[in-house]
N, C-alpha and C positions, 0 to 999 in steps of 0.2 A: 505494499500499499504506500501511494506516494504523501508526501506532507501536505501538499494540496487537499488527497482525499482523507486522509486523517484528517485535518480541519474540518473538514466539511461533516464528519459525521458528528465531530465533537460540538459541534454549533447545532448540530440537528438536535442532536441528545440534551444540550443546555436548555434549548428555547422549548422541550418538551418536558423538562423539570421546570422552565419556567411557567409551563402553564398547568402545571401538576400543581405547585403552589399557589397558584393565583388561585386555583380552587382552593384550595386551604384557608385563604385569607377572604374568600367570599366568605365562608362556614363561621371565621372568626367573626368578620363585619356583622354577621346575623345574629352571633350571639351575645353581641353586646348591645343589638338594637332591639329585633322583633321576637327573637326564639321565645316560646316561651318557659315557663320554669323548668315544667317536667321534662321536657327537652336534653337537658343537663348530662344526663347519662349515655344517651344516645351519642349526643355530639360528642362527648370524650372517648366512647369507641371509633366515631368517623376520622374525630383530627389524631388519633393515632394509630391508625390503618393507611391514612393518607401522610402522617410522616414515616412510618415506617418504607411507605412504598415508596417514597422521594426517597428517603436513605439508600434504600436500595441499588436504586437505579444510580441515583449518585456513584455509590461506594464501588460499581460493578467492573472488577478487574480490567475490563475493557478498557472503560474511562483511564486508565495508568495508562497502558500503552498507546491510546489515541494519542494522551500528551505525551508520553515520551517520543512519538513516532514526530513530532512537529516540534518540540523545544531545538533549539541548535539548527534549526532550519534556517531557511530566508525567509521565511514567512515571519518570523518573531524577531528580524533584527533590527527594526525598529520597535523599542518596548512599547511606545506608543501609537502603533497602529492598532487596528481592531486587531488582528491574530495576536499581536504584542499584548495588548491590555487583556485579552480573552485571555490565554494560555496563561500567563502569570498569576490572574486573578482564582482561575479555574484550579491551577493546581495547588496553591492557598489553601482551598476552602475542601481540595480533595484529598491533601494531606490532614486535615483538623477532621474530616467525617470519617474516614476510614481508620480512626483513631479510637470512633466511640461505637462502641457496643450498641448495637441491632437492640433490645431490649431496654437500652436503657433511653435511646431516643423515644421507642413508643411508651414506657414509663412517664419520660417529661408531660411528652401530649397530652396522655390521658391525665395526669395529675394536675398541671396548669388547666385543663379545661374544667377543672371539677374545682380546682382552688379559686377560680375567677369567680364563678357563681355564686362561690359559697362568699366570697371577700365581698362580693354585691350584697348580701344580705346582714351581714357579720356590721359594713358599714354603716348601714340603713340605721340597725338594731344597737348600735353601738357594744357589741358583742367579739370583741377579740378572742374569747375564750373558743367559739366554736372555727373560728380561723386558722389558729395558733398550730393545731395537727398538721393541716394540710401546707402549711407554713415551715414547720417543720421539717416535713417531707419534700418540698420542694427546696429546702436550703440544702439538706441531705443530699435529692439528686445532682443538684450543682458543683457541689464538693467533689462527687463522682464523675462529672463531666469534667470540672477542670485538671484532676487526676487522669482520667484517661488523656486527656488532650496535652497532658505536659506545661510543666513552665518551670519559670525563674523565679526565684525569690517568695513571691507570695501566691495564690493560687488567683487571687482579684484580676493577675497579668494575663490569665488564660481565658477568662470571660470577657474582660474590655475588649479582646482582641477581639470579636466576635463584633463589636459595636466602632471600634477606632483604632483601628490596626496599624502596631506600632507604639501604640501608649502606655506609659507602664504607671504604676503604683508609685514609685518613685519622682515619676516629671509629674504627676496629680498633686501630690503631696506638696509640693514645693509652687505648684500653680496654686493652691487653697491657703497656702501662707501667706504667699505673694499679696493675692487679692485682699486677704483679710486684712494686712497690713496698711492698704493702701484704702480701703472703704471705709473700717472702722472708722476714723477721725472723721469721712465725709456724714455718717451716719450719726457720728455722736453730735459733730455742729449743726445737721438738720432738727435732731430733736432739741436743741438747746436755741435754737431761732424761735425769735418772738413771732414771725408770721406765719400764720398756719394755714392750709384750706379747710372750706366748708365740706366734708366729704360728706355729709347730710345729703346731700345735694343729689347723690346717685343711689338714695337708698329709702330713694321715694316709689312709687306705685309706676310699673313699668310694665305694663300687660303684655305678657310671652307672643301671643300672636304679631302684636307690632313690631317687638323686638327680632321676630323669626324675619320679617319682612325687611325691617331695616339692614340687620344683619346679611341676608342674602344680596339686596342692592350695592353693599358696600364689600362682600368679595368678588361680586360678577365686574365692579367698577376698576379693584386693582387687578384682575384680570385671570381669576378662577372661570375657570369654562363651564357653565350647568349642565351642557350638552354633551359633555364627559363625566360629570359629576352631578353629586346631592349631597344635602346638608340633611340629617338625622339626630333625633334627640338619644341622648346617653345617660349611662350613671357618671363618665369620664372621657374628656375631651379627646376624639382620637382622630387620625388621617390612617386610610387604606387603600393605596393605590396598587388595583388589581393586575393592571396593563394599560396598554393603549385604548384609549375611551371609555376606562372607568376609574375613575377615582371619587370616595365617599369620606368627609369628612361628617364629624359629631361635634355636640359641645351641650351642654345644659344650661338650663334657664332660671332663671331666680329673679320673681316678678320684684322683688324689693332689692336688687342689685342691679343696679346697670351694666360695671365690668365685668360680671363674670361672665355670660354668654359672648359680648360682642369681642373682647380682646380674645377670648378661645376663638370665634370664627376667623376672627383675624392671624389669629397664630396658626390654627390648623391650614387655611387657605394658603399662606406661605409652602407649608411641607406640600399642599396638592400643587400648587402649581411646578413646583420642581417635578412632581410624577409624573403632571401633564408635560411637559418640555424635555424630557428623558427623550434620546432619541429613538422614536417608534421602532424603526428597522432591526433595531439591537436588542427590544425584547426579549427577555429571558436568556441573557449573555451579561456577561460583566459590565463591555461598553455602553448599557442599557439600564445600570443599577446605581444608583447615587453613591457617591464616593465613599462617602462616612457619615456615621448618625450624628456626629459632632455638624458636620456641613449641611446637613439636612438638617439641623436645630436651628443652623444658622439662616437660616430662609424664612424660617416662621419666627423666630425672635426679631430678624430685622423686619418683615413686616408688620409686626404686631407691636412692639416700642419702636426701632426707629425710624418708622413714617406711621405708623398708628398710635402712635401717643406723643408726634409732634403737633405744635401748634400749625403747620400749614397744612396737615389734613385736615384741620377742626375747622380752619376757614372757610372750606370747604362745604365739610359735612355739618356743621353746628347749626345752619339754618332748618337744614333737612329735617335734623332730629329734633331739633324745638317743634317743626311744622308734625311730627310723627309722635313726641308726647306733648303735647300743649301744658297739659293740667301739671305735667311732675316738674317741667324747663320754665316757662312762661317769665318766672322772678330769678333766671340765672342766668348770669351775662356768659360771653365766651371765656374772657378769663376768670370765673368762676368756675364752668366746666374744666378747664384746660389745665388750671391748678389741681384741681379733684381728682383729674384722672390721673394725674403727677403724685399723688402724695405720698409719702415716704415714711414709713414706720412697722417697726414691726408686726408679723401677723403673724396668724397660726399655718395658715392654708398655702401649701407654697404654690398652685395654680393662681391666684390671687395676689402673690407678693409683687410689690415692686421692683425696678429696676434694682435700687442701690441694695436689698436686702435679699434677692432672690437667689441669689449664690450662697449663701448662709443657710438656705434650706436644704440646699443640694451636697455643703461641704456636710451636715447632718449625716445623711443618708451614705453619704462615700463612705465616714467613719465608723456608721452602723454595720453596713455592709462586708467594710473589710472583717471587724470583730465576728459578724455571724457566721463568714466562710473559714477564719482562723479556731473557729470555735470558743474564743474566749467571750461570747454571748451566745445564748442560746436565747429561742424564741419565746421562752416562758419567760425571760425577763425584758425582753425587747419594750415590750410598753415603760417600764420602768426606767430603762436606759433612754429610751426615748424622749422621756420628761423631763429627767436630768439634765441630759445634753441641750433640749430646747431652752429650758431655763437659764444654764451658762452661755449661749448663744445669744437670745432673744429677750431675755428678762419676763418672760413670761411665763407665765404658769400654763398647762396643758388641760385645758378642763373635761376630755374625754377622747375616748381613744379612738371616735371617728374625727375628730380634727387633730390626731395624733397620727399614731403609726397606723391606721387604719385609712389614712386620706388616699395613699396614691393605688393604681393597681398594680405596676410595674413588678412587684414580689408576687403576688398572687402568677403570672404568667412567666415567673423565671427570669425575666429581665434584670436579672443581679449584674452591675457594671455597664448598667443603661443612663443611671444617674449623671455621671458625668461629664455625658458629652450636652447636656442642658450647657456647662458652664464654659465649656469649648464653643458649644455655637455662641453664646452671647459675643465671646470674644469676637471668632469668625465676623458675626454680625456688625460690629463696630467698623470693623478695620475694615471689612468690605464697603458700608457705605462710605466711610470716610474717600474710599477709592472711586467710589462710583460719583460721590461730589467733585472731586475732581477731574473726572473724565468729561463729567455730564454738568456745562454750567446752568445754572437756570431752572435745577431738579425742584428747590423748593416755591418757584414760581408755579409749574405744571401740579403740583401736588393743589397750591390754593384753586387752580381751575377743574380736580379734580381729573389730572390726568397721568394716568401712571406706565404708558408705555413704554417710556425710555427707560425707564429703570427695571421693567421688567424684562426688554429685551437684552440690556446689560447683564445681567444675571444671565440670562442665559446662555449667552457669547461667552462667560467668565467663569461660570459653574453648570449649568445644566448638561450640557451637549456633549462635557467631557466625560459623564458619568462615570467608570473606574478610571479611565484611563492613567488619569495622575491621583497621588497617595495626598490626604487631608493637606500633609504641609506643603507639597508641590504648590497643589494647585492653587491654595491660598498666596502663596509667593507671588507666582505667575499674574495673578487676579491683582493682587494690590500692591504688587513690587518689591514687598518685603515681607520676610518671616513674621509668622503669627506673634501678636506681643499684647499684651494684657492694657498696654497704654493707651489705643485709640478708644478702648473701654471708660477706661476710668479717665480721660479727658471727657470722652462724651456725659458722662455722668456729671463731671466736677462741672461744666460749662452748662449742662441743663438744671441742676438744682441748684446750681450759684445763682443763675438768676432768679430764678424761682422763689430759694428761701431767704436770698440774700445773705449767702455764707461763699466760703471759697474765697 
């Protein structure tokens, strides 16, 4: 078999797996949106079957033979060509997958499917005890996964590799320490500032049906294609990209708090536009897959915060918002509203946290995940450890587990190692936005007119179209001209909140 024939067969098999995995994604989306509660056991079997089937297909020794036949050929001489990127990333994934026992893959799929349903009920009822046994099983299975894959230093390194290849615990510890050092004085200065926003204007009556209409209009305005996607309601906001032409986003609505749904929709729309703009012809291969979870998160945080919480954005949208909610906002000026949506204060819920304190929420979860994986912390003791560390970081007492260690879905689906990508996303977002404003003069004026096409196109050219041709660090360097640094993010916060609060 020639290298060309081997590569063609490799791509065929990869695309077949892409379709199979998209089927599993549809079932996962349905589980979080419309599936009846009594369907959980069957869904667990369905997910376990699909996960096992996908694992069997991808770990077929024939895949290894095909990779070996292509590696070293002229087809992969350029590491950034279609073949170069696909073979490199398929080899990396193949090595990982072949180290995982099929029974472990099946058990993870079955347990995490059940755990997600139990977590949702436990959160609603503030009943950590009902979730704890399943969480213990998830943690144990993830330890087994890390041990099977292999690692240097800490088990966590094996798990974060799935989300952000090349990132290590040592790098993350240094990153969080540096951010805390930079942000702590800013947060203290804001807390001591006499100038405060009136956040009560966001806690008036905002009927859900109108919130939905307004959020959909904003998502469409910034570039979400509703002909190839939809917005639904769920317990925890998320985005599911099934493939070309079908990308779903969800949010949760609170009739007494405007921010919760709206900024959740902007966030998920950022994810969705990345999915919708990946090269369709490469679906099912690494060249058609997002670069990393941190880069994916940069797109959501860029549209949610860099754009969606900016004053130019609201100079366009606020008159429409007042028309949509006249009773709630008739006496609220643009200045008052803009200040309110950029309120900085320690808060209990991560997804509602402001830009300045958000990364402290991630630092907490990172610390606890390390302890859970190492065995230094048991799932039985997790609520107490969470509450103690939360008090130390935020100065707040956690009133219940629903607003504490039960608030996020990630551990129920086995996403240990996922959380740090949120902080990486914040840093990438700030650096990308600085570069976009340098390259595209007049962006703020365009936002004031409700025009977002040039920014979306710039992101498409610098980020979306590359798939996994480049690793995250290199993609950032080429898109922005410099390596990733916390400086643009810290500078953004100091400029924005310095002006609002009269500090810095």
